[in-house]
Biopython code that builds the backbone (N, CA, C, O; Angstrom):
import numpy as np
from Bio.PDB.StructureBuilder import StructureBuilder

atoms = [
    (1, "MET", "N", (4.700, 13.038, -9.149)),
    (1, "MET", "CA", (5.106, 11.674, -8.913)),
    (1, "MET", "C", (3.864, 10.841, -8.624)),
    (1, "MET", "O", (2.988, 11.267, -7.872)),
    (2, "ALA", "N", (3.789, 9.647, -9.226)),
    (2, "ALA", "CA", (2.639, 8.765, -9.034)),
    (2, "ALA", "C", (2.623, 8.187, -7.624)),
    (2, "ALA", "O", (3.663, 7.853, -7.056)),
    (3, "ARG", "N", (1.441, 8.081, -7.086)),
    (3, "ARG", "CA", (1.288, 7.493, -5.762)),
    (3, "ARG", "C", (1.079, 5.991, -5.900)),
    (3, "ARG", "O", (0.246, 5.555, -6.694)),
    (4, "LEU", "N", (1.819, 5.200, -5.142)),
    (4, "LEU", "CA", (1.707, 3.751, -5.201)),
    (4, "LEU", "C", (0.659, 3.272, -4.214)),
    (4, "LEU", "O", (0.523, 3.815, -3.117)),
    (5, "GLN", "N", (-0.069, 2.265, -4.612)),
    (5, "GLN", "CA", (-1.091, 1.694, -3.756)),
    (5, "GLN", "C", (-0.900, 0.184, -3.714)),
    (5, "GLN", "O", (-0.844, -0.458, -4.762)),
    (6, "ALA", "N", (-0.800, -0.389, -2.525)),
    (6, "ALA", "CA", (-0.650, -1.834, -2.372)),
    (6, "ALA", "C", (-2.020, -2.494, -2.423)),
    (6, "ALA", "O", (-2.989, -1.991, -1.855)),
    (7, "ARG", "N", (-2.087, -3.630, -3.114)),
    (7, "ARG", "CA", (-3.318, -4.411, -3.180)),
    (7, "ARG", "C", (-2.966, -5.886, -3.025)),
    (7, "ARG", "O", (-1.944, -6.347, -3.535)),
    (8, "ASN", "N", (-3.804, -6.608, -2.332)),
    (8, "ASN", "CA", (-3.666, -8.052, -2.253)),
    (8, "ASN", "C", (-4.529, -8.662, -3.341)),
    (8, "ASN", "O", (-5.710, -8.338, -3.463)),
    (9, "LEU", "N", (-3.939, -9.545, -4.129)),
    (9, "LEU", "CA", (-4.657, -10.207, -5.208)),
    (9, "LEU", "C", (-4.731, -11.698, -4.912)),
    (9, "LEU", "O", (-3.753, -12.302, -4.471)),
    (10, "SER", "N", (-5.877, -12.275, -5.154)),
    (10, "SER", "CA", (-6.052, -13.709, -4.934)),
    (10, "SER", "C", (-5.969, -14.449, -6.260)),
    (10, "SER", "O", (-6.438, -13.963, -7.290)),
    (11, "ILE", "N", (-5.372, -15.618, -6.219)),
    (11, "ILE", "CA", (-5.241, -16.442, -7.415)),
    (11, "ILE", "C", (-6.631, -16.890, -7.872)),
    (11, "ILE", "O", (-7.473, -17.272, -7.060)),
    (12, "THR", "N", (-6.849, -16.838, -9.165)),
    (12, "THR", "CA", (-8.119, -17.257, -9.759)),
    (12, "THR", "C", (-7.844, -18.361, -10.767)),
    (12, "THR", "O", (-6.693, -18.604, -11.128)),
    (13, "SER", "N", (-8.882, -19.019, -11.216)),
    (13, "SER", "CA", (-8.691, -20.054, -12.239)),
    (13, "SER", "C", (-8.185, -19.429, -13.535)),
    (13, "SER", "O", (-7.417, -20.054, -14.267)),
    (14, "GLU", "N", (-8.607, -18.205, -13.822)),
    (14, "GLU", "CA", (-8.119, -17.505, -15.015)),
    (14, "GLU", "C", (-6.616, -17.242, -14.905)),
    (14, "GLU", "O", (-5.881, -17.422, -15.876)),
    (15, "ALA", "N", (-6.163, -16.823, -13.738)),
    (15, "ALA", "CA", (-4.729, -16.579, -13.519)),
    (15, "ALA", "C", (-3.942, -17.885, -13.596)),
    (15, "ALA", "O", (-2.849, -17.920, -14.161)),
    (16, "GLU", "N", (-4.490, -18.946, -13.033)),
    (16, "GLU", "CA", (-3.819, -20.248, -13.126)),
    (16, "GLU", "C", (-3.684, -20.688, -14.581)),
    (16, "GLU", "O", (-2.653, -21.222, -14.987)),
    (17, "GLY", "N", (-4.739, -20.456, -15.355)),
    (17, "GLY", "CA", (-4.689, -20.808, -16.778)),
    (17, "GLY", "C", (-3.657, -20.011, -17.537)),
    (17, "GLY", "O", (-2.922, -20.568, -18.353)),
    (18, "LEU", "N", (-3.585, -18.708, -17.283)),
    (18, "LEU", "CA", (-2.589, -17.873, -17.959)),
    (18, "LEU", "C", (-1.186, -18.271, -17.522)),
    (18, "LEU", "O", (-0.274, -18.314, -18.348)),
    (19, "ALA", "N", (-1.000, -18.557, -16.261)),
    (19, "ALA", "CA", (0.308, -18.999, -15.768)),
    (19, "ALA", "C", (0.730, -20.278, -16.498)),
    (19, "ALA", "O", (1.894, -20.426, -16.871)),
    (20, "GLN", "N", (-0.206, -21.189, -16.698)),
    (20, "GLN", "CA", (0.102, -22.427, -17.430)),
    (20, "GLN", "C", (0.506, -22.132, -18.870)),
    (20, "GLN", "O", (1.393, -22.786, -19.418)),
    (21, "ARG", "N", (-0.144, -21.150, -19.479)),
    (21, "ARG", "CA", (0.221, -20.778, -20.851)),
    (21, "ARG", "C", (1.641, -20.244, -20.919)),
    (21, "ARG", "O", (2.385, -20.560, -21.847)),
    (22, "TYR", "N", (2.021, -19.429, -19.926)),
    (22, "TYR", "CA", (3.394, -18.923, -19.901)),
    (22, "TYR", "C", (4.378, -20.086, -19.841)),
    (22, "TYR", "O", (5.411, -20.064, -20.511)),
    (23, "LEU", "N", (4.066, -21.087, -19.052)),
    (23, "LEU", "CA", (4.941, -22.253, -18.933)),
    (23, "LEU", "C", (4.940, -23.070, -20.219)),
    (23, "LEU", "O", (5.999, -23.499, -20.674)),
    (24, "GLN", "N", (3.778, -23.289, -20.806)),
    (24, "GLN", "CA", (3.677, -24.060, -22.049)),
    (24, "GLN", "C", (4.440, -23.398, -23.184)),
    (24, "GLN", "O", (5.075, -24.077, -23.991)),
    (25, "HIS", "N", (4.379, -22.081, -23.248)),
    (25, "HIS", "CA", (5.072, -21.339, -24.309)),
    (25, "HIS", "C", (6.518, -21.016, -23.943)),
    (25, "HIS", "O", (7.214, -20.318, -24.682)),
    (26, "GLN", "N", (6.957, -21.525, -22.807)),
    (26, "GLN", "CA", (8.313, -21.320, -22.307)),
    (26, "GLN", "C", (8.650, -19.834, -22.148)),
    (26, "GLN", "O", (9.809, -19.431, -22.252)),
    (27, "ALA", "N", (7.625, -19.041, -21.896)),
    (27, "ALA", "CA", (7.847, -17.626, -21.603)),
    (27, "ALA", "C", (8.475, -17.501, -20.222)),
    (27, "ALA", "O", (9.282, -16.605, -19.971)),
    (28, "ILE", "N", (8.095, -18.411, -19.330)),
    (28, "ILE", "CA", (8.695, -18.527, -18.001)),
    (28, "ILE", "C", (9.176, -19.960, -17.863)),
    (28, "ILE", "O", (8.394, -20.887, -18.075)),
    (29, "PRO", "N", (10.441, -20.168, -17.514)),
    (29, "PRO", "CA", (10.976, -21.529, -17.410)),
    (29, "PRO", "C", (10.249, -22.352, -16.334)),
    (29, "PRO", "O", (9.858, -21.825, -15.293)),
    (30, "ALA", "N", (10.081, -23.631, -16.605)),
    (30, "ALA", "CA", (9.368, -24.523, -15.680)),
    (30, "ALA", "C", (9.988, -24.523, -14.286)),
    (30, "ALA", "O", (9.270, -24.640, -13.292)),
    (31, "ARG", "N", (11.288, -24.397, -14.201)),
    (31, "ARG", "CA", (11.910, -24.434, -12.872)),
    (31, "ARG", "C", (11.588, -23.194, -12.034)),
    (31, "ARG", "O", (11.841, -23.164, -10.830)),
    (32, "PHE", "N", (11.029, -22.176, -12.686)),
    (32, "PHE", "CA", (10.612, -20.960, -11.980)),
    (32, "PHE", "C", (9.089, -20.798, -12.044)),
    (32, "PHE", "O", (8.578, -19.678, -12.073)),
    (33, "ARG", "N", (8.380, -21.916, -12.066)),
    (33, "ARG", "CA", (6.927, -21.918, -12.227)),
    (33, "ARG", "C", (6.190, -21.080, -11.190)),
    (33, "ARG", "O", (5.092, -20.591, -11.457)),
    (34, "ASP", "N", (6.779, -20.911, -10.014)),
    (34, "ASP", "CA", (6.111, -20.110, -8.974)),
    (34, "ASP", "C", (5.980, -18.641, -9.362)),
    (34, "ASP", "O", (5.151, -17.927, -8.797)),
    (35, "ASP", "N", (6.789, -18.176, -10.324)),
    (35, "ASP", "CA", (6.706, -16.783, -10.750)),
    (35, "ASP", "C", (5.590, -16.548, -11.769)),
    (35, "ASP", "O", (5.135, -15.417, -11.940)),
    (36, "ALA", "N", (5.151, -17.606, -12.443)),
    (36, "ALA", "CA", (4.136, -17.453, -13.490)),
    (36, "ALA", "C", (2.820, -16.881, -12.956)),
    (36, "ALA", "O", (2.265, -15.987, -13.595)),
    (37, "PRO", "N", (2.287, -17.351, -11.811)),
    (37, "PRO", "CA", (1.045, -16.747, -11.319)),
    (37, "PRO", "C", (1.186, -15.273, -10.939)),
    (37, "PRO", "O", (0.223, -14.514, -11.052)),
    (38, "HIS", "N", (2.357, -14.865, -10.497)),
    (38, "HIS", "CA", (2.578, -13.453, -10.147)),
    (38, "HIS", "C", (2.391, -12.577, -11.378)),
    (38, "HIS", "O", (1.710, -11.552, -11.329)),
    (39, "VAL", "N", (3.002, -12.994, -12.479)),
    (39, "VAL", "CA", (2.891, -12.219, -13.711)),
    (39, "VAL", "C", (1.454, -12.272, -14.222)),
    (39, "VAL", "O", (0.906, -11.254, -14.647)),
    (40, "ALA", "N", (0.847, -13.450, -14.182)),
    (40, "ALA", "CA", (-0.533, -13.595, -14.659)),
    (40, "ALA", "C", (-1.484, -12.700, -13.871)),
    (40, "ALA", "O", (-2.334, -12.032, -14.460)),
    (41, "LEU", "N", (-1.350, -12.680, -12.570)),
    (41, "LEU", "CA", (-2.213, -11.820, -11.750)),
    (41, "LEU", "C", (-2.022, -10.348, -12.093)),
    (41, "LEU", "O", (-2.992, -9.593, -12.163)),
    (42, "ALA", "N", (-0.789, -9.945, -12.305)),
    (42, "ALA", "CA", (-0.520, -8.553, -12.665)),
    (42, "ALA", "C", (-1.196, -8.201, -13.983)),
    (42, "ALA", "O", (-1.841, -7.159, -14.099)),
    (43, "VAL", "N", (-1.048, -9.068, -14.967)),
    (43, "VAL", "CA", (-1.642, -8.814, -16.283)),
    (43, "VAL", "C", (-3.164, -8.765, -16.188)),
    (43, "VAL", "O", (-3.790, -7.830, -16.687)),
    (44, "LEU", "N", (-3.752, -9.760, -15.554)),
    (44, "LEU", "CA", (-5.209, -9.860, -15.495)),
    (44, "LEU", "C", (-5.854, -8.766, -14.642)),
    (44, "LEU", "O", (-7.042, -8.480, -14.789)),
    (45, "ASN", "N", (-5.071, -8.157, -13.755)),
    (45, "ASN", "CA", (-5.592, -7.069, -12.927)),
    (45, "ASN", "C", (-5.214, -5.687, -13.454)),
    (45, "ASN", "O", (-5.423, -4.681, -12.777)),
    (46, "GLY", "N", (-4.660, -5.644, -14.659)),
    (46, "GLY", "CA", (-4.368, -4.371, -15.305)),
    (46, "GLY", "C", (-3.242, -3.579, -14.689)),
    (46, "GLY", "O", (-3.192, -2.357, -14.833)),
    (47, "LEU", "N", (-2.324, -4.259, -13.997)),
    (47, "LEU", "CA", (-1.185, -3.550, -13.416)),
    (47, "LEU", "C", (-0.193, -3.188, -14.523)),
    (47, "LEU", "O", (-0.122, -3.863, -15.550)),
    (48, "ASP", "N", (0.557, -2.137, -14.307)),
    (48, "ASP", "CA", (1.506, -1.659, -15.312)),
    (48, "ASP", "C", (2.843, -2.375, -15.254)),
    (48, "ASP", "O", (3.458, -2.634, -16.289)),
    (49, "VAL", "N", (3.298, -2.698, -14.043)),
    (49, "VAL", "CA", (4.662, -3.176, -13.861)),
    (49, "VAL", "C", (4.714, -4.276, -12.804)),
    (49, "VAL", "O", (4.015, -4.217, -11.792)),
    (50, "VAL", "N", (5.552, -5.275, -13.057)),
    (50, "VAL", "CA", (5.952, -6.241, -12.029)),
    (50, "VAL", "C", (7.372, -5.855, -11.636)),
    (50, "VAL", "O", (8.226, -5.674, -12.505)),
    (51, "VAL", "N", (7.629, -5.730, -10.361)),
    (51, "VAL", "CA", (8.960, -5.382, -9.871)),
    (51, "VAL", "C", (9.563, -6.636, -9.238)),
    (51, "VAL", "O", (8.952, -7.255, -8.368)),
    (52, "THR", "N", (10.763, -7.003, -9.682)),
    (52, "THR", "CA", (11.386, -8.244, -9.229)),
    (52, "THR", "C", (12.902, -8.135, -9.234)),
    (52, "THR", "O", (13.483, -7.350, -9.983)),
    (53, "TRP", "N", (13.528, -8.938, -8.383)),
    (53, "TRP", "CA", (14.985, -9.072, -8.409)),
    (53, "TRP", "C", (15.395, -10.227, -9.321)),
    (53, "TRP", "O", (16.590, -10.435, -9.529)),
    (54, "ASN", "N", (14.457, -10.975, -9.865)),
    (54, "ASN", "CA", (14.760, -12.143, -10.695)),
    (54, "ASN", "C", (15.149, -11.707, -12.106)),
    (54, "ASN", "O", (14.327, -11.715, -13.022)),
    (55, "MET", "N", (16.400, -11.330, -12.261)),
    (55, "MET", "CA", (16.850, -10.768, -13.529)),
    (55, "MET", "C", (17.100, -11.815, -14.602)),
    (55, "MET", "O", (16.998, -11.504, -15.789)),
    (56, "LYS", "N", (17.421, -13.034, -14.228)),
    (56, "LYS", "CA", (17.692, -14.060, -15.242)),
    (56, "LYS", "C", (16.421, -14.553, -15.913)),
    (56, "LYS", "O", (16.398, -14.757, -17.127)),
    (57, "HIS", "N", (15.375, -14.742, -15.143)),
    (57, "HIS", "CA", (14.198, -15.371, -15.737)),
    (57, "HIS", "C", (12.960, -14.489, -15.784)),
    (57, "HIS", "O", (11.935, -14.923, -16.309)),
    (58, "LEU", "N", (13.008, -13.299, -15.271)),
    (58, "LEU", "CA", (11.855, -12.401, -15.396)),
    (58, "LEU", "C", (12.235, -11.038, -15.956)),
    (58, "LEU", "O", (11.730, -10.640, -17.006)),
    (59, "ALA", "N", (13.097, -10.334, -15.286)),
    (59, "ALA", "CA", (13.437, -8.972, -15.706)),
    (59, "ALA", "C", (14.542, -8.986, -16.753)),
    (59, "ALA", "O", (15.603, -8.387, -16.578)),
    (60, "ASN", "N", (14.257, -9.692, -17.850)),
    (60, "ASN", "CA", (15.194, -9.633, -18.972)),
    (60, "ASN", "C", (14.394, -9.539, -20.272)),
    (60, "ASN", "O", (13.273, -10.037, -20.364)),
    (61, "VAL", "N", (14.971, -8.913, -21.235)),
    (61, "VAL", "CA", (14.271, -8.550, -22.461)),
    (61, "VAL", "C", (13.655, -9.758, -23.164)),
    (61, "VAL", "O", (12.499, -9.697, -23.584)),
    (62, "ARG", "N", (14.394, -10.842, -23.297)),
    (62, "ARG", "CA", (13.868, -12.015, -24.009)),
    (62, "ARG", "C", (12.648, -12.608, -23.310)),
    (62, "ARG", "O", (11.676, -12.976, -23.970)),
    (63, "ARG", "N", (12.688, -12.703, -21.990)),
    (63, "ARG", "CA", (11.546, -13.245, -21.243)),
    (63, "ARG", "C", (10.328, -12.335, -21.368)),
    (63, "ARG", "O", (9.213, -12.803, -21.598)),
    (64, "ILE", "N", (10.549, -11.050, -21.217)),
    (64, "ILE", "CA", (9.444, -10.097, -21.300)),
    (64, "ILE", "C", (8.796, -10.164, -22.684)),
    (64, "ILE", "O", (7.572, -10.106, -22.799)),
    (65, "GLU", "N", (9.607, -10.285, -23.728)),
    (65, "GLU", "CA", (9.068, -10.408, -25.083)),
    (65, "GLU", "C", (8.211, -11.664, -25.215)),
    (65, "GLU", "O", (7.142, -11.619, -25.823)),
    (66, "LYS", "N", (8.666, -12.786, -24.653)),
    (66, "LYS", "CA", (7.899, -14.036, -24.727)),
    (66, "LYS", "C", (6.598, -13.924, -23.931)),
    (66, "LYS", "O", (5.547, -14.377, -24.386)),
    (67, "ILE", "N", (6.669, -13.328, -22.762)),
    (67, "ILE", "CA", (5.460, -13.141, -21.956)),
    (67, "ILE", "C", (4.463, -12.274, -22.714)),
    (67, "ILE", "O", (3.280, -12.609, -22.782)),
    (68, "ASN", "N", (4.922, -11.169, -23.282)),
    (68, "ASN", "CA", (4.019, -10.265, -23.991)),
    (68, "ASN", "C", (3.527, -10.854, -25.306)),
    (68, "ASN", "O", (2.436, -10.507, -25.760)),
    (69, "ARG", "N", (4.297, -11.727, -25.923)),
    (69, "ARG", "CA", (3.832, -12.435, -27.117)),
    (69, "ARG", "C", (2.640, -13.331, -26.750)),
    (69, "ARG", "O", (1.648, -13.395, -27.477)),
    (70, "THR", "N", (2.756, -14.012, -25.622)),
    (70, "THR", "CA", (1.647, -14.837, -25.134)),
    (70, "THR", "C", (0.452, -13.953, -24.810)),
    (70, "THR", "O", (-0.681, -14.298, -25.144)),
    (71, "ASN", "N", (0.690, -12.819, -24.165)),
    (71, "ASN", "CA", (-0.397, -11.891, -23.841)),
    (71, "ASN", "C", (-1.112, -11.420, -25.111)),
    (71, "ASN", "O", (-2.342, -11.395, -25.159)),
    (72, "ARG", "N", (-0.349, -11.049, -26.127)),
    (72, "ARG", "CA", (-0.963, -10.572, -27.376)),
    (72, "ARG", "C", (-1.808, -11.668, -28.017)),
    (72, "ARG", "O", (-2.899, -11.396, -28.518)),
    (73, "ALA", "N", (-1.310, -12.904, -28.004)),
    (73, "ALA", "CA", (-2.046, -14.026, -28.599)),
    (73, "ALA", "C", (-3.377, -14.262, -27.899)),
    (73, "ALA", "O", (-4.304, -14.819, -28.487)),
    (74, "MET", "N", (-3.470, -13.839, -26.644)),
    (74, "MET", "CA", (-4.695, -14.019, -25.874)),
    (74, "MET", "C", (-5.477, -12.705, -25.727)),
    (74, "MET", "O", (-6.399, -12.615, -24.917)),
    (75, "ALA", "N", (-5.104, -11.697, -26.511)),
    (75, "ALA", "CA", (-5.754, -10.375, -26.488)),
    (75, "ALA", "C", (-5.668, -9.727, -25.109)),
    (75, "ALA", "O", (-6.614, -9.078, -24.660)),
    (76, "LEU", "N", (-4.529, -9.906, -24.440)),
    (76, "LEU", "CA", (-4.276, -9.294, -23.131)),
    (76, "LEU", "C", (-3.260, -8.174, -23.276)),
    (76, "LEU", "O", (-2.499, -8.136, -24.242)),
    (77, "SER", "N", (-3.253, -7.275, -22.325)),
    (77, "SER", "CA", (-2.322, -6.145, -22.341)),
    (77, "SER", "C", (-0.900, -6.607, -22.056)),
    (77, "SER", "O", (-0.686, -7.599, -21.360)),
    (78, "PRO", "N", (0.065, -5.881, -22.599)),
    (78, "PRO", "CA", (1.460, -6.185, -22.270)),
    (78, "PRO", "C", (1.766, -5.784, -20.829)),
    (78, "PRO", "O", (1.048, -4.987, -20.225)),
    (79, "ILE", "N", (2.826, -6.341, -20.301)),
    (79, "ILE", "CA", (3.281, -6.026, -18.946)),
    (79, "ILE", "C", (4.737, -5.587, -19.022)),
    (79, "ILE", "O", (5.501, -6.074, -19.855)),
    (80, "ARG", "N", (5.103, -4.680, -18.160)),
    (80, "ARG", "CA", (6.508, -4.295, -18.025)),
    (80, "ARG", "C", (7.050, -4.982, -16.783)),
    (80, "ARG", "O", (6.351, -5.096, -15.776)),
    (81, "ILE", "N", (8.278, -5.434, -16.850)),
    (81, "ILE", "CA", (8.917, -6.101, -15.718)),
    (81, "ILE", "C", (10.261, -5.440, -15.500)),
    (81, "ILE", "O", (11.103, -5.405, -16.397)),
    (82, "HIS", "N", (10.458, -4.911, -14.283)),
    (82, "HIS", "CA", (11.676, -4.171, -13.964)),
    (82, "HIS", "C", (12.239, -4.588, -12.621)),
    (82, "HIS", "O", (11.551, -5.193, -11.799)),
    (83, "THR", "N", (13.490, -4.256, -12.414)),
    (83, "THR", "CA", (14.106, -4.435, -11.097)),
    (83, "THR", "C", (13.740, -3.237, -10.218)),
    (83, "THR", "O", (13.357, -2.186, -10.732)),
    (84, "PRO", "N", (13.854, -3.389, -8.909)),
    (84, "PRO", "CA", (13.561, -2.250, -8.024)),
    (84, "PRO", "C", (14.390, -1.011, -8.368)),
    (84, "PRO", "O", (13.892, 0.114, -8.312)),
    (85, "GLU", "N", (15.642, -1.225, -8.718)),
    (85, "GLU", "CA", (16.507, -0.083, -9.048)),
    (85, "GLU", "C", (15.969, 0.717, -10.216)),
    (85, "GLU", "O", (16.168, 1.929, -10.286)),
    (86, "GLU", "N", (15.283, 0.043, -11.139)),
    (86, "GLU", "CA", (14.768, 0.731, -12.320)),
    (86, "GLU", "C", (13.527, 1.571, -12.022)),
    (86, "GLU", "O", (13.193, 2.475, -12.788)),
    (87, "VAL", "N", (12.849, 1.284, -10.928)),
    (87, "VAL", "CA", (11.609, 2.011, -10.656)),
    (87, "VAL", "C", (11.673, 2.957, -9.464)),
    (87, "VAL", "O", (10.754, 3.745, -9.240)),
    (88, "ILE", "N", (12.759, 2.877, -8.699)),
    (88, "ILE", "CA", (12.906, 3.753, -7.548)),
    (88, "ILE", "C", (13.628, 5.026, -7.972)),
    (88, "ILE", "O", (14.654, 4.974, -8.650)),
    (89, "ASP", "N", (13.093, 6.145, -7.574)),
    (89, "ASP", "CA", (13.701, 7.441, -7.863)),
    (89, "ASP", "C", (14.830, 7.643, -6.881)),
    (89, "ASP", "O", (14.603, 7.980, -5.719)),
    (90, "LEU", "N", (16.062, 7.436, -7.355)),
    (90, "LEU", "CA", (17.226, 7.539, -6.460)),
    (90, "LEU", "C", (17.609, 8.957, -6.205)),
    (90, "LEU", "O", (18.565, 9.216, -5.475)),
]
sb = StructureBuilder()
sb.init_structure("model")
sb.init_model(0)
sb.init_chain("A")
sb.init_seg("    ")
for serial, (resi, resn, name, xyz) in enumerate(atoms, 1):
    if name == "N":
        sb.init_residue(resn, " ", resi, " ")
    sb.init_atom(name, np.array(xyz, "f"), 0.0, 1.0, " ", f" {name:<3s}", serial, name[0])
structure = sb.get_structure()
């Protein structure tokens, strides 16, 4: 079983720029703009997964596809987004 490690990440201008791209490409809806930097930080720091309870606007297939389409256009790695239930070994 993989060991989890918590890290604090600080917002950077690069993360702010990527978050804006997600909003511009409607990968993340404008009304949920506060979630865009979270995803951007995860992508830019090479994290594998974002874990969220936000199933309507983050942990859904269409949103993840749009986010990863933006990532590919910018030569960035894809990100996986799951709910806690999907990543916890019950």
